[in-house]
N, C-alpha and C positions, 0 to 999 in steps of 0.2 A: 156444654158440657165441665161441671165439677169436679177437680180432682180428688180422689178419697182424702179425706181425713181436712177436705179445705171447708171454710166458710161458704153457704151456701150465697150468692150473692143478691143483695136486694131487687124487689119491682123495679126500682128507678133506676140500678146498675145497669138491670138488664137491656133498660128502652132506652137507654143512655148507649152501650154497648150497639146496640142494634143500629142505632142513629148513623153513628159512625160507619161499623161495619157497609151500611147500605151503600154511602156514599165511598166508601173504598171497593165498593161490587162494582158503581156505576163510574168508576175511573176506571179498574179494569177493563167492563164491556168496550171504553172505546176505541181499544188497542187492536183487542179480536182483529185477526187475520194480517196483522204486521208485522208480529213479532216471533211466531212461529221459527225456528222448533221449541223457541222456549215459549212458557205460559203467558198469559198477557194479565199481569196481580194489581194490580189496585193498594196504596199504602197510604193512611193520613197517620198524623201525629198531631196529638193531642195535647195542652195544658190543661190538666183539671185541680190545677191548685188553688184555684183562685175560688170564685162563687157562684160563679161558672164556665163549663169548661170553654176553650181556646184551641182554635187549629192552629196549628204556627207551620203544618207545612203538608204537602201533597206530593205523590210518587204515583209513575205509572211505569210500569214494563215500557221500553222502548223497541220503536221499529229494529231486526233484526234479533231483538232479544236480550240484548246488552243496552245502558245501563241498568239493574233491576231498577225495580220502585222503590224496595227499602233503602237502598242507598241513593234514590235521587231526593224522597223526604229528609232524611237524615241529614244529608250534606245541607241543603237548604236551611232549616233548621239550628245546625252548629250549635253551638253549646248550650239551648236553647230545649233542647233534646234531652239534659240530663234529668229523669226523674219524669218525662213525661209518656202519656199511652200511647202506643201503637198498634193500631189497628191495620193486618193484614189480610187480603183475599186468602192468603196460601201457606203457609208452613214455609217460613225464611231458608232456604240451602243453607248450609252449616258443612259443606266440602266444595273446594274450589275444583271446577271443570278444568282449568288449565291453569298457568300459572302467570298468564299475562293477565288475566281479569282482575286481579288481585285478593285482597280477603274476600271471603263467603258472609252472606248478609247476616248469619247469627254473631260473627265476630263484633262486624262493624256494631249490632244493636250490645252487644254487651259492650265494646268500650265505648259506646253512646252514654251508655249508663240510664239505658231505657228504665223506667220506675215500675213501667205493667205493658204485657204481651197479650194481643187480643186476635187470635189464630181462626179463621172461619172454617175448613177446610185441611186436613193433612195433605203432602206430598208422598207419593208414593215412590216417586224419583231417590235413587241411591244419592244422589248430592242432599240429599233433607233424609228422606224414610226413618223421621223419628229423633234422629239425632240430636237435632235442635232444642227438645227440654230437658235433658238434662245438664248439656253444658248451660243452659238460661236457670236453673235451680241450683248450680253451681255458685251461678250469679247472685241470684237473690235475686234474680227477677221473672215476679208471679205469674204463671203462663195459663193462659182461660183459650180453648178451641172448642170450633164448635156452635160459632154464631153465626148465628141464619148459614147455618150450614147446608140444607138447599140452594139456595141462589149461590153459594159460593159453589157447589160441585156443579152445579148448573155452566157458568163463568166457565168453571176448568176443567167440564167433563173432554172437551178435547185429549187435554195434556194429559188427565188421567190416563180416559182409553189407550189411547198411545203409550205410557209409559205399562199401563199391566194388560194392555193385549197386543200389542207390538204394530198397531196401526190406529191409522187416524178418525175419529167420532165423525158416522155418518148420519147427517141429515138430509130427510126425502122430501122434499116441498112436489106436491101435485096442485093441481089444479081444475076445477070438475065443475060442472054445470048443477044445476038444483036436479035435474035428473040422476045424475051419476055418469055422466061422461066426460069424459078431459078431450075427446078430439072427435073426426070424422076420417076413414080410409081413403074417402076421395074427395074433393073438393077442397074450399079454402080452411085455411087454418080457423080455429074457432077463437075469436077472442073475448073470456067467459070471465074477466076482472078488468075493473077499472083502471084508472089511475093512479088513486091513492092508493091502491092495494098494489099495482105495481110498481112504484114507489117503495112500500114495505118490501117487498122483494129485493128489490136493487142493496137497497141496505143491507138485508139479509144478505147478500151477495160480499158489499166491501166488510161484512166483516168473516168473511170462510178465510181460510185458507186458497183453497180451492173449488172450484165447478166444474160438476162433473155430467156432463151427459153420453147416452148412445152414440151411435155413428146413427141411427134410423133417425135422431133429430136433425141431428146435422144434414143428411142427406133432404130431408121433410122440408126443414127451417129455414136452413142458413142462418143461424145462431151468429151475433156476434159475440156474445157470454162476455159482457163488459159491466162496470158497473155507469150508471148514466147520470147521476142525479147531480145537480151543481156543485160543486166543490170538491165532490169525491172522487172525478175521473181517474187520477192517480191510486184509489184504491181498488183498480180492477185488481182480482187473486188471478192464481195458475188458473188455466183452461187444461181440463183433462175430458179426450173422447176418448169412453172404452169402441175397441173397434177392430173385432178377430180377425177378420180379412183384410186391415188396410186400405176401405171402401172409400175412405175421405179423399173428397176433392181437390188436389194441389188450389184448385181456383174458389175453393170457401173462403170465407169471409176473415171468418178466424184464421187459419191458416196464411192468409193475407196481412193478417196483423200479427202472428210470433212473434217480429223482431220488435216489439210493442211488448206484448205480454206473454207470458212465458206459456208454450202451449205444449203441453203433452200428449202424444194418443199412444193408451195401452194397448197391444196388443197378443199374439201368441205368436209362440216361436216357428211354427210352422207357415207365417201369413209370408207372402211372396214377397220376394228380397225390395224389385221394382219403383213399388210404387213407396216403400222406406226412402230411397233415393232420391224422388223427387221431394217427396215431403220434408227430409229434412235436409235438402237445397235450398228452401225457403224459412227455413229456422227454427220447424218443429224437430220435438225431441223424441225419440221413440221409443219404447221399452216394451218389453217381451216378455214373459210367462206364459204358463201353462196353459194349456188345453184343457176343459175342463171333458165331458163324456160327450156334450155334445159338439163339441170343436168348438167350444165357446172361451173367451178369455174367463181363464179359472181366477172366479170374483175375491175370494178370501187371500189367494195368491197375491195379486194385483194390490189389495188392499195394502196387506203385510209391506209389501214393494216402498206404495207412498210411505207407509211408514217410514223407514230407512231411509228416505227424503227429506224425512223433518218434517211433513205436512201431519197437523193435527185434527184439523176440522174441514172436512169436505160436503159441499152443500148441491147435492146432486138435485139434477133438476130434469133428468135424462127421459122422462115419462113411463108409461105405466108396466114396461116392459122390463125396464133395467132395473124400476123400485121393486119387481116382483122379485127378480133375479139376486138382487140385496136380499130380500126377505128372505129366499127360500134357503140363502146361504147365511141367515140371523143374521147381519152386516147393520140391521136398520137402529141408530140409534138413535136418531128422533125422526118425526112423522109430521111433519109443517101440512095440513088438508085447507085449502081453499074453499070455500061452496060460490061460485060468479053466479054470472045470468042464466036466464036458461036457454037451452040449444033444441028448445022441442022440436023435432023432428029431419034435424041436424047431426045429433053425436050419434055415433055408436062405437066406442071407444071406451069399455069401461075405464074409472079411473080407479080401480081398486081390484087387483088381481088376485086372485086365490091365494095364492101365500102371504101377501100383504092382508088380505080380513084375518089370516090366520093370525096373522102374529100380532093383530091391534089389540089381542086378546092376552098376549103379556106385558104389551108397554101401558104406563098411567098415563091418562090423559091429566095434562097440567095447568093448559089457560088457553081462554080463547080473548080475540080480538075481532072485535067488530068497527071495518075500516069501509064509511061511506057504503054501500048497497050490499060488499062482501065479508063474507066471516072467516076468521083463519081461525084453526082450532090446532090444539100442541098438545102430542104425548110425547112422554119420553120410556126408556128405558127404565125400569127400576135400580 
C-alpha cells in the first residue's frame, strides 16, 4: 500500500520487498503454536546501501511470546541497523503491556535509526492499533504497509481473530474417502490417508496452540492427540475435548498423559461433579460453560473462554459431528479437507455435514497440495 502523496515504488522495489517479506513470513511460521497469547512475528533487517542488498539480522518471536522479533533482529544488528530496511510481518507494537518488558518495538525501531520500515499487515491489538505510523512519521522513517498482505494475514489469522472476535481462529481438518465418507459407524476405524499425509497433519498440530476433538472421538479411537514427528515431540499443543456430560474415561490415553501435555475438557455447567473429580485428580483441567438448546456445550461461549485463556489457533480434528456443530455457529475460519483412498463398501459416515457444506459456500479456496496419493484442499474465511 502506498501512502497518499508518496511516490509509487518501482517494480524492482516491489519484487525486492516481496522477496524479503517472504523470508520474514517463513520465519514467523516456524514458531506458530509456541508464542501464544502473542503472535509469531518474523522480522528481517536488510542493508540496501550497496549494489546488492545484504541481510544483517533475522528475528522471530520467541516461545511464550517474548522477546519480540523486532527486538531480536535489532539487537543482533546493533549499530549496523542504522539506515537499514526492516521487514516485519505484523505492525510493531507501540505501547508496552507491562513496564517489565521495556520499550515497545516502535520505540526500539525509532531509537535504532531504521531507514525504512516495510510491514505486511496492521495489528488491531490495542498495543499497536495504528499508533506506530504517526511515530515513524515524526521520526522521518518511511513506512510501507500491505506487502504480501494475504500471506501475512494468513500467518497472523489466529492473533487477529482473537483480538477482533475474542476467540481463537478455528481450523477444521477432515479426511474422507474418495466416496466422501469419513468413517464407519461399526467396525474398525477406516485408515484413509498415507504416512506422508499423516506427517503433514502432525506438522499442522505442531503449529497449532491446541488440538480439539469431541468426546465421541475419544470414546471411539482413544487418541493420543500429540505430535509424533521426530524432533518435534516437544511441540505437542494443548489438548481439548468437548464433552458435554463428562463421559471421557479416566483411563483414556490422553488423560494418562495429562501431566506431560496440558489437557482441558470443556463441559457444561450441568455436567456431573464426580467425573470431574476423577479427571482432575489425573491432571485434567475442567472448563465449564453454558449449555445450548440441546444440552450440549455452547460452542461460541466455549471458544470465547479459550480466547481468554490466550489461545489464538485451535486445530479441530473432532470428526464430522463437531465440525458441523462449529459450522452451524459460524466458527469455522479454515477448512482442510483431505481426500484419501477408497473405502468402497465400508464407509457410511459422510465427512461433510449439511451445515459445513452450506458454510463452504462462504469460504474461499486458496490452496491445494498433493502429498503422495492424498489431496489436501484448503478453504479460508474471506
